[in-house]
C-alpha positions in Angstrom: 0.2 14.8 -3.2 0.4 13.3 0.2 0.9 9.6 0.8 -0.1 7.2 3.7 1.7 4.0 4.4 -0.2 1.4 6.5 2.4 -0.2 8.7 0.9 -1.0 12.1 0.7 -4.8 11.9 2.8 -7.3 13.8 4.0 -9.2 10.7 3.4 -12.6 12.3 4.2 -14.5 9.0 7.7 -12.9 9.1 8.7 -14.4 12.5 11.3 -14.7 13.9 12.5 -11.6 12.0 9.7 -9.5 13.4 10.2 -10.5 17.0 12.1 -7.3 17.8 11.2 -5.0 14.8 8.2 -4.1 12.7 7.9 -5.9 9.3 8.7 -2.6 7.4 12.2 -2.6 8.9 13.2 -6.1 7.7 16.5 -5.8 5.8 16.6 -6.2 2.1 20.1 -6.1 0.6 21.4 -4.6 3.8 18.8 -1.8 4.1 15.3 -1.7 5.7 12.4 -2.4 3.4 11.1 1.1 4.4 14.2 2.6 2.8 13.1 1.5 -0.7 9.5 2.7 -0.1 10.7 6.2 0.9 13.2 6.4 -2.0 10.5 5.6 -4.5 8.0 7.9 -3.0 10.5 10.7 -3.0 11.3 10.1 -6.7 7.6 10.0 -7.5 7.2 13.5 -6.1 5.8 12.8 -2.7 7.1 15.3 -0.2 4.7 14.7 2.7 4.1 11.3 4.2 2.1 9.8 7.0 3.0 6.3 8.3 0.3 4.5 10.4 2.2 2.6 13.1 1.5 0.4 16.0 3.7 -2.6 16.7 7.3 -1.5 17.7 6.5 2.0 16.5 9.5 3.4 18.4 11.8 1.5 16.0 10.2 3.3 13.0 10.5 6.6 14.8 14.2 6.0 15.3 14.8 5.1 11.6 12.9 8.0 10.0 15.0 10.6 11.8 17.6 9.8 9.1 15.4 10.7 6.2 14.7 14.1 4.6 11.1 13.5 3.7 8.5 15.3 5.9 7.1 12.3 7.8 4.3 12.1 10.3 3.8 9.0 12.5 0.2 8.2 13.1 -0.7 5.6 15.8 -3.3 3.0 15.4 -4.3 2.2 19.0 -5.6 -1.3 18.2 -5.1 -3.7 15.3 -8.6 -3.4 13.8 -7.8 -3.6 10.1 -6.7 -1.5 7.2 -9.9 0.6 7.2 -9.4 1.6 10.8 -5.7 2.2 10.2 -6.6 4.7 7.4 -9.2 6.3 9.7 -6.5 7.4 12.0 -4.9 9.4 9.2 -7.9 11.7 8.5 -6.5 14.8 10.2 -3.2 14.3 8.5 -4.8 14.1 5.1 -7.2 17.0 5.8 -9.2 17.7 2.6 -6.3 16.8 0.2 -6.2 13.9 -2.2 -3.6 11.3 -1.2 -2.3 7.9 -2.1 -2.4 4.8 0.2 -0.2 1.8 0.2 0.6 -1.1 2.5 4.0 -1.0 4.3 4.9 -4.5 3.0 4.4 -3.6 -0.7 6.9 -1.8 -3.0 5.8 -0.2 -6.2 7.8 1.4 -9.0 8.3 5.1 -9.3 6.4 4.9 -12.6 3.3 3.5 -10.9 3.5 5.8 -7.9 3.5 8.7 -10.4 0.6 7.2 -12.5 -1.7 6.7 -9.5 -1.5 10.5 -8.7 -4.5 11.3 -10.9 -5.7 14.9 -10.7 -9.4 14.4 -10.9 -12.5 13.7 -8.7 -12.2 9.9 -8.8 -10.6 7.5 -6.4 -8.3 4.9 -8.1 -7.2 1.4 -7.5 -4.3 -0.2 -9.3 -4.7 -3.7 -10.8 -2.5 -6.4 -12.4 -3.5 -9.4 -14.4 -2.4 -12.7 -13.0 -3.1 -16.4 -13.7 -3.4 -17.4 -10.0 -6.2 -15.0 -9.3 -7.8 -17.3 -6.7 -5.3 -16.1 -4.1 -6.2 -12.4 -4.3 -8.9 -9.8 -4.3 -10.2 -9.7 -7.9 -11.3 -6.4 -9.5 -14.6 -6.5 -11.4 -14.4 -3.7 -13.9 -17.0 -2.0 -16.1 -16.3 -1.2 -19.8 -15.5 2.4 -18.9 -12.8 1.3 -16.4 -14.9 1.9 -13.3 -14.6 -0.5 -10.4 -17.8 -2.5 -9.9 -16.7 -4.5 -6.9 -13.8 -6.5 -5.4 -14.3 -10.2 -4.9 -11.9 -11.6 -2.3 -10.3 -14.9 -3.2 -13.1 -16.0 -5.5 -13.8 -19.7 -6.1 -15.5 -19.1 -9.5 -13.8 -17.0 -12.2 -14.7 -13.3 -12.3 -11.6 -12.0 -13.9 -7.8 -12.0 -13.8 -7.2 -8.4 -12.7 -6.2 -8.4 -9.0 -6.0 -5.6 -6.5 -2.3 -4.8 -5.7 -3.1 -2.5 -2.8 -2.2 0.9 -4.2 -4.9 3.5 -4.2 -5.5 7.2 -4.8 -8.2 8.6 -2.6 -10.2 11.7 -2.5 -12.1 13.2 0.4 -15.0 10.9 -0.5 -13.1 8.0 1.2 -13.8 9.4 4.7 -17.6 8.9 4.9 -17.1 5.4 3.4 -14.5 4.6 6.1 -16.7 5.9 8.9 -19.6 3.8 7.7 -17.7 0.5 7.7 -19.0 -2.6 9.4 -16.8 -5.4 10.6 -15.8 -7.9 8.0 -16.1 -11.7 8.4 -12.7 -11.8 10.0 -13.7 -9.1 12.5 -11.8 -6.2 11.0 -12.6 -2.9 9.3 -11.4 -3.3 5.7 -10.2 -0.6 3.4 -11.3 -2.6 0.4 -14.9 -2.5 1.8 -14.7 1.3 1.9 -13.5 1.3 -1.7 -16.4 -1.0 -2.7 -18.9 1.4 -1.1 -17.5 4.2 -3.3 -17.6 1.9 -6.3 -21.3 1.6 -5.8 -21.5 5.4 -6.3 -19.3 5.2 -9.5 -16.5 7.1 -7.8 -13.7 4.6 -8.3 -11.7 3.9 -11.5 -9.1 1.2 -12.2 -5.6 1.7 -13.6 -3.4 -1.1 -14.8 0.0 -1.6 -13.2 2.7 -0.5 -15.6 6.0 -1.7 -14.0 6.4 -3.7 -10.8 4.8 -4.6 -7.5 6.8 -6.4 -4.8 5.0 -8.1 -1.9 6.9 -8.8 1.2 4.4 -11.4 2.4 6.4 -14.2 3.9 10.0 -15.1 4.6 10.5 -16.7 1.1 9.8 -13.3 -0.5 13.0 -11.7 0.9 15.3 -13.5 -1.4 13.0 -12.9 -4.4 12.9 -9.2 -3.7 16.6 -9.0 -3.1 17.3 -10.6 -6.5 14.8 -8.4 -8.3 16.3 -5.2 -7.0 19.8 -6.4 -7.8 18.8 -6.9 -11.4 17.7 -3.3 -11.5 21.3 -2.2 -10.9 23.1 -1.0 -7.8 25.4 1.9 -7.9 28.7 1.9 -5.9 27.1 4.4 -3.4 24.8 1.5 -2.3 21.6 3.1 -3.7 19.3 0.9 -5.8 18.4 2.4 -9.1 15.0 1.3 -10.6 15.4 2.1 -14.3 14.3 -0.5 -16.7 
């Protein structure tokens, strides 16, 4: 299965580290964050990868020359949101199923394998948390279909949040093409997922292992410590076994 990483943003919340590099190349334990994404995707069986780039894309192009994965860089001309970013990857994905993830999120090999479901449904990965007000909450039917995603709800609708890892079928493309602008003036991938949910085409899987979000400067130390606890071999490669 192919994978698409959305990594075109400027990473404003990570300044000054993103002044001269994209967020995905911020160093974690001496290696770019992208290194860990590529290693886990490779271990999960992904052999063909598209990275949607924009800000400082030449830096990413320079880095991926050192990697053995088959990687295609896909330019998002303007920062119009995650839905627009995915739209740029349509020709890369062709008619194949594929997984989608944000470039500032790292998922375990186990979860990257689990999301590669071989059926006609799209999938979104969820995780139960207590501070659900900060996230997009997944409203789920009894048969594990997604009903809708409620962004940062004030009233309680559930504890299962969207962690930003998806498996998409070809059905995603009409949904992406029919997107309108969100309240913040962007084309949102979650809105496309919700359109498909209305047609009962999206199921929810529970996160099994870990999800690391590089959202702000304070997250760097947390992620470094987490990866160190997973064990580091003398060759400098992080190993993610439990």
